[in-house]
Each structure stands twice: as C-alpha cells, then as structure tokens.
C-alpha positions in Angstrom: -66.2 -42.6 -150.0 -68.7 -44.3 -147.8 -71.3 -46.8 -149.0 -74.7 -46.8 -147.3 -77.3 -49.5 -147.9 -80.9 -48.3 -147.7 -83.4 -51.1 -147.5 -86.8 -50.5 -149.2 -89.6 -52.8 -148.4 -92.8 -53.6 -150.4 -95.8 -53.2 -148.1 -98.6 -55.8 -148.2 -101.9 -56.1 -146.4 -102.0 -59.2 -144.2 -104.8 -61.6 -144.6 -105.5 -65.0 -143.0 -103.1 -67.5 -144.5 -104.7 -70.1 -146.6 -103.1 -73.5 -147.3 -100.4 -73.2 -149.9 -100.2 -69.5 -149.5 -96.6 -68.3 -149.1 -95.5 -66.9 -145.7 -95.9 -63.1 -145.9 -92.6 -62.6 -144.1 -90.9 -64.6 -146.9 -92.7 -62.5 -149.5 -91.4 -59.4 -147.8 -87.8 -60.7 -147.7 -88.0 -61.7 -151.3 -89.2 -58.2 -152.4 -86.5 -56.3 -150.4 -84.6 -54.0 -152.7 -81.3 -52.6 -151.6 -80.4 -49.2 -152.9 -76.7 -48.2 -152.6 -75.9 -44.5 -152.0 -72.4 -43.2 -152.3 -71.4 -40.7 -149.6 -68.2 -38.8 -150.1 -66.3 -37.1 -147.3 -64.1 -34.1 -148.1 -61.7 -33.2 -145.3 -61.4 -29.5 -145.5 -59.0 -27.1 -143.8 -59.5 -23.3 -143.7 -56.7 -20.8 -143.0 -56.6 -17.1 -142.7 -54.1 -14.9 -144.5 -51.7 -15.4 -141.6 -51.8 -19.1 -141.8 -54.0 -19.6 -138.7 -56.7 -22.2 -138.6 -60.3 -20.8 -138.9 -62.7 -22.6 -136.6 -66.4 -22.2 -135.9 -67.6 -22.2 -139.5 -71.1 -23.7 -140.1 -72.3 -25.9 -143.0 -74.0 -22.9 -144.6 -70.7 -21.1 -144.8 -69.4 -23.7 -147.3 -70.1 -24.4 -151.0 -68.9 -27.7 -152.4 -68.5 -28.5 -156.1 -68.1 -31.9 -157.6 -66.9 -31.6 -161.2 -68.1 -28.0 -161.0 -71.6 -29.1 -160.0 -72.9 -27.7 -156.7 -73.6 -30.4 -154.1 -75.8 -30.5 -151.0 -73.5 -30.8 -147.9 -75.3 -33.0 -145.4 -73.0 -33.1 -142.4 -69.8 -32.0 -140.7 -68.4 -34.9 -138.6 -65.8 -32.7 -137.0 -66.6 -33.8 -133.4 -66.6 -37.6 -133.9 -64.1 -39.6 -131.9 -60.9 -40.7 -133.7 -59.7 -44.2 -134.6 -56.0 -43.6 -135.2 -53.4 -46.1 -136.7 -49.7 -45.1 -136.3 -47.6 -47.0 -138.9 -43.9 -46.8 -138.2 -41.1 -47.8 -140.6 -38.5 -49.8 -138.7 -36.0 -50.8 -141.5 -32.3 -51.4 -140.7 -31.2 -47.9 -141.8 -33.3 -46.3 -139.1 -31.1 -47.5 -136.2 -30.1 -44.0 -135.2 -33.6 -42.5 -135.9 -35.9 -44.9 -134.1 -34.9 -43.6 -130.6 -36.3 -40.2 -131.6 -39.5 -41.8 -132.9 -39.8 -44.0 -129.8 -40.2 -40.9 -127.6 -43.2 -39.5 -129.4 -45.7 -41.9 -127.9 -46.5 -39.5 -125.1 -47.0 -36.6 -127.6 -49.4 -38.7 -129.7 -51.4 -39.4 -126.6 -51.5 -35.8 -125.5 -52.0 -34.1 -128.8 -53.8 -36.4 -131.3 -56.1 -38.6 -129.3 -59.1 -37.1 -127.5 -61.9 -38.4 -125.4 -63.3 -41.7 -126.5 -60.7 -42.1 -129.2 -58.4 -45.1 -129.8 -55.0 -45.9 -131.2 -53.3 -48.8 -132.8 -49.6 -49.2 -133.9 -48.1 -51.0 -136.9 -44.4 -51.6 -137.4 -43.1 -52.5 -140.8 -40.0 -53.4 -142.8 -40.7 -56.1 -145.4 -43.2 -57.5 -142.9 -46.3 -55.8 -141.5 -46.7 -56.3 -137.8 -49.6 -55.1 -135.7 -47.6 -54.5 -132.5 -50.6 -52.9 -130.6 -54.2 -53.3 -131.5 -56.7 -50.5 -130.9 -56.7 -49.4 -127.3 -57.8 -46.4 -125.2 -54.9 -47.1 -122.8 -52.4 -44.3 -123.6 -49.7 -46.0 -121.6 -49.8 -49.0 -123.9 -49.1 -46.8 -126.9 -46.1 -45.2 -125.2 -44.6 -48.6 -124.2 -45.2 -50.1 -127.6 -43.4 -47.2 -129.3 -40.4 -47.7 -127.0 -40.0 -51.4 -128.0 -39.6 -50.8 -131.7 -36.3 -52.2 -133.1 -34.7 -52.0 -136.6 -35.5 -54.8 -139.0 -34.7 -55.7 -142.7 -33.5 -53.6 -145.6 -37.0 -53.0 -147.1 -39.8 -50.8 -146.1 -43.1 -51.8 -147.7 -45.0 -48.5 -147.3 -48.0 -49.5 -149.6 -48.5 -52.8 -147.7 -48.4 -51.0 -144.3 -51.0 -48.4 -145.5 -53.2 -51.2 -146.8 -53.1 -53.0 -143.5 -53.9 -49.8 -141.6 -56.9 -49.2 -143.9 -58.2 -52.8 -143.3 -57.9 -52.2 -139.5 -59.8 -48.9 -139.8 -62.5 -50.1 -142.2 -64.5 -52.2 -139.8 -68.2 -51.8 -138.7 -67.3 -50.6 -135.2 -65.4 -47.6 -136.6 -68.1 -46.4 -139.0 -69.1 -43.5 -136.7 -65.5 -42.5 -136.0 -63.0 -40.4 -137.9 -60.5 -42.8 -139.5 -57.0 -41.4 -139.4 -53.6 -42.9 -140.4 -50.3 -41.4 -139.3 -47.6 -42.8 -141.5 -44.0 -42.3 -140.3 -41.7 -43.4 -143.1 -39.4 -42.5 -146.0 -40.9 -41.0 -149.2 -40.4 -44.0 -151.4 -41.9 -47.4 -151.2 -39.5 -50.4 -151.2 -40.8 -53.9 -151.5 -44.6 -53.7 -151.4 -46.9 -56.3 -153.0 -49.8 -53.8 -153.1 -49.8 -51.3 -155.9 -50.5 -47.6 -155.3 -53.8 -47.7 -157.2 -55.1 -50.5 -155.0 -54.2 -48.7 -151.8 -55.7 -45.4 -152.9 -58.9 -47.1 -153.9 -59.1 -48.8 -150.5 -58.4 -45.4 -148.7 -61.1 -43.7 -150.8 -63.9 -46.2 -150.0 -62.9 -46.4 -146.3 -62.8 -42.6 -145.9 -59.3 -42.8 -144.3 -57.4 -39.5 -144.0 -53.6 -40.0 -144.2 -51.0 -37.8 -142.6 -47.3 -38.5 -142.8 -44.0 -37.7 -141.0 -41.3 -37.8 -143.7 -38.1 -39.2 -142.3 -36.1 -39.1 -145.6 -34.2 -36.0 -144.7 -33.2 -37.5 -141.4 -31.9 -40.6 -143.1 -29.9 -38.6 -145.5 -28.4 -36.5 -142.8 -27.3 -39.5 -140.7 -26.2 -41.9 -143.5 -24.7 -39.3 -145.8 -26.9 -40.5 -148.6 -27.9 -37.6 -151.0 -31.5 -36.7 -150.9 -33.4 -37.2 -154.1 -34.4 -34.0 -155.9 -37.4 -32.1 -154.5 -40.8 -32.3 -156.0 -42.4 -32.5 -158.6 -43.3 -36.1 -157.6 -45.6 -36.1 -160.6 -44.2 -37.8 -163.7 -43.5 -35.6 -166.7 -46.1 -37.5 -168.8 -48.8 -36.5 -166.3 -48.2 -32.8 -166.6 -50.5 -30.5 -168.4 -49.1 -28.2 -171.1 -50.7 -26.2 -173.9 -51.3 -28.1 -177.1 -48.1 -28.4 -179.1 -45.9 -27.3 -176.3 -43.0 -29.4 -175.0 -42.3 -30.4 -171.4 -39.2 -28.9 -169.8 -37.9 -29.0 -166.2 -39.2 -25.5 -165.8 -42.8 -26.2 -167.0 -42.9 -29.4 -165.0 -41.8 -27.6 -161.8 -44.1 -24.6 -162.4 -47.0 -26.9 -163.0 -46.5 -28.9 -159.8 -46.0 -25.8 -157.6 -49.1 -24.2 -159.1 -51.1 -27.2 -157.7 -51.6 -29.2 -160.8 -51.3 -32.6 -159.1 -54.6 -34.1 -160.3 -53.1 -35.6 -163.5 -51.0 -38.0 -161.4 -54.2 -39.4 -159.8 -55.8 -39.9 -163.1 -52.8 -41.8 -164.5 -52.6 -43.9 -161.3 -56.3 -45.0 -161.6 -55.9 -45.6 -165.3 -53.0 -47.9 -164.5 -50.5 -46.2 -166.8 -47.6 -48.6 -166.9 -44.9 -46.0 -167.2 -46.0 -44.0 -164.2 -43.4 -43.6 -161.4 -44.2 -41.8 -158.2 -41.1 -40.4 -156.5 -42.9 -39.3 -153.3 -45.4 -41.9 -152.2 -46.2 -40.0 -149.0 -47.1 -36.9 -150.9 -49.6 -38.8 -153.0 -51.2 -40.5 -150.0 -51.7 -37.3 -148.1 -52.9 -35.1 -151.0 -55.4 -37.7 -152.3 -57.0 -38.3 -148.9 -57.0 -34.6 -147.7 -54.2 -35.1 -145.1 -50.8 -33.4 -144.9 -47.1 -34.3 -145.1 -44.7 -33.1 -142.4 -40.9 -33.2 -142.3 -38.5 -33.0 -139.5 -34.7 -33.1 -138.8 -34.2 -32.9 -135.1 -36.2 -34.2 -132.1 -37.4 -30.7 -131.5 -38.7 -30.3 -135.0 -40.3 -33.7 -134.7 -42.2 -32.5 -131.6 -43.2 -29.4 -133.6 -44.5 -31.5 -136.5 -46.6 -33.6 -134.1 -48.0 -30.4 -132.6 -48.8 -29.0 -136.1 -50.4 -32.3 -137.0 -52.6 -32.2 -134.0 -53.8 -28.7 -134.8 -54.5 -29.7 -138.3 -56.6 -32.7 -137.3 -58.7 -30.9 -134.6 -59.3 -27.9 -136.9 -60.5 -29.8 -139.9 -64.0 -29.9 -141.2 -65.2 -33.2 -142.6 -67.9 -32.3 -145.1 -70.0 -35.2 -146.4 -72.3 -35.3 -149.4 -74.0 -37.7 -151.8 -72.9 -36.8 -155.3 -75.6 -35.8 -157.8 -73.5 -36.7 -160.8 -72.3 -40.2 -160.4 -73.3 -40.9 -164.0 -70.0 -39.2 -164.8 -67.3 -41.8 -164.7 -63.6 -41.1 -164.1 -61.9 -38.7 -161.7 -64.3 -36.3 -159.9 -62.6 -33.1 -158.9 -63.7 -31.6 -155.5 -63.6 -27.9 -154.9 -64.7 -26.1 -151.7 -65.3 -22.4 -151.1 -66.3 -20.4 -148.1 -68.4 -17.2 -148.0 -65.7 -15.1 -146.3 -62.9 -13.2 -148.0 -59.1 -13.7 -147.9 -59.3 -17.3 -146.6 -57.4 -20.3 -148.0 -59.4 -23.5 -148.3 -57.7 -26.9 -148.7 -59.5 -30.2 -149.4 -58.9 -33.5 -151.1 -58.6 -33.1 -154.8 -61.3 -35.6 -155.6 -62.1 -39.3 -156.1 -62.3 -41.9 -158.8 -65.5 -43.7 -159.7 -67.0 -45.8 -162.5 -70.0 -44.3 -164.2 -73.3 -45.3 -162.5 -76.8 -45.2 -163.8 -78.9 -42.6 -162.1 
C-alpha cells in the first residue's frame, strides 16, 4: 500500500502589509492541510488454459474488486524499472548448497534485471549483512554471490525480509517496482521481528516477494526428513461449516481450494497460538509473488527462468480504495473480460477503519 500526501493550500488575496500584520507566507503555511490517500498496488498475473502468460492486456480489460466493491484502476506500472534485493540464507547447513546458489549471479543479471534497474544482495544467518548495496554493475552482483560463505546455525528469515523492505522503501525507489527475491528454507529460525510486523511493512512499501525454497535440497543432502507438505495454515484458521469438526481431510481440502485468507486475518489479529509452517509461502502469497522450489542446479536455473517470466509478465494494478471506512482484512479480486483465463493476484491487505 502506497501513501501519497496531497497538499491543499488556502488561497488569499495579497494586500500591502500593514504593521503588525502577519506575513502572508506564514499564513499560507499555517493553513496547509495534508490529505493522505491510500494507494493499493495489486500485482496480477494472467495465464491461459495452457499455463502461458497473457501479455498485452489494457486497463479496460480488468475489473478489480475490494471487499466485493468495484474499484477504479488508475495505473499499470508494468514498465517501471526494478529495484531488486536478493536475500540469501548462508547458515552452516548450506555448506554443500551455497556453491549452487553462488553460480546464479549471472542468471539474475541476465533474466531479472532490465534496463535502468538495480540490485542489492543481503546474506543472513543470525546476522543480517548487506554484502552489496544497490548497483547497476552486474559484475559486482556476480562477484558478491561467489563470496558467500556458511555462517551460524540460525537463519533469521523475518529479519532479513524486514531489512530488505527497509532498503527498498526509500524515496529514490518510489517510481520503481520493489522486488525481493528470498533464497531460504521454509521456516524462520531466530528472528526478532514477528511475521505480522514484516507483512505490515511489506504492505505499506508495496514490495512483491518471490522465493526460492531450498528446504528440499537441505533434506536431500543432510538426510533430514522434510516436514509434511502444506497446509501451512493452522487448523484453527480453517473455515468449516457451522458445527462441523476439523479433520486432516477438511484442512487439506480447504488449503488446496485456495482458502488461505484466514491465516492472514489471524496473523494481523495477533492470535497467540498461530504457527506458520511455511513462512515463504505466506510472504509470497500475501504480496502477490510466487514460491519456487528446486533440487538440482539445472532445476535452479529453470526456477530463475520461470521467476523472470513471472516478473516481466505481471501487471501491477493500482487503485485508491473507495471503502477504507471498512476496517480489517480487505480481500482483493481481479477479473478480466476474456474467457478461459486464470487470474492470480495478492489476496488483500489489512487496514484500520478510516473516516471517509
């Protein structure tokens, strides 16, 4: 969500200034009123029935609903240059995996970053280190990735994401697409920042998060069993008919049918018992990004290629909600005026009720 300040000035007729009369410029400053307008960006991907990206759509081809209320889409910032932060986990258990990750610097340069775009790199275990600040020099990114070495036993995913958001949420990037590529395991280990705090920061900075999940690679190399697959949503957050009981079957069906909004509601309500098994999944779904997995170096390269296609085929629809008097979670739904197309966007955003 983007915050835009619109200054409104009280106009006055200028007369000759008499002794003791206040300076007109001071009167003008004192009567300045700042009106804050919320602008929401909805990253939207459109696929045909064969799974191919659909490009070339215009604003008039879309309809966007916020809590089932039709909104006025004001812009598609598809062609803006990208500010990209790559956050790489470098904990001790990745000793055999880091060499694979180190070699993707060139792919990132070739596939993700276009003209006038910039990239920065964060490395993290229990510490968060900015190993390369924003640069347009693609050679520096490749060299930085090659120098990554394993660290401690922890991997503070939430803290790394928060640092990346801070780097992206600066005035000079306001006219850029803000993208985070998170290369990490599914679960956070050792962060000081809570998930709710990080999601809130991502929402207001309009950062889209993509991830490369290395959990399966860790399991294959270390022999550690993988945790069970999704649902990553806790049982208490699942929706069932009144009076019905939760079972593994209903939980699984609910998740795979796309009912992941309850977990965001519980996160923002700060439900104490909530546990998120797949942090990467929550980050990517909430911001409109996507999670990719890989096993081999070849599948890693394929994931980077898919990620590049996703980013460059995405529509970033912006609008000023006409229903901010409704507090809580606002569900976003996007449709297109063409048949047999799949439309994917961020599920929504959280806001306190505001007077209209």
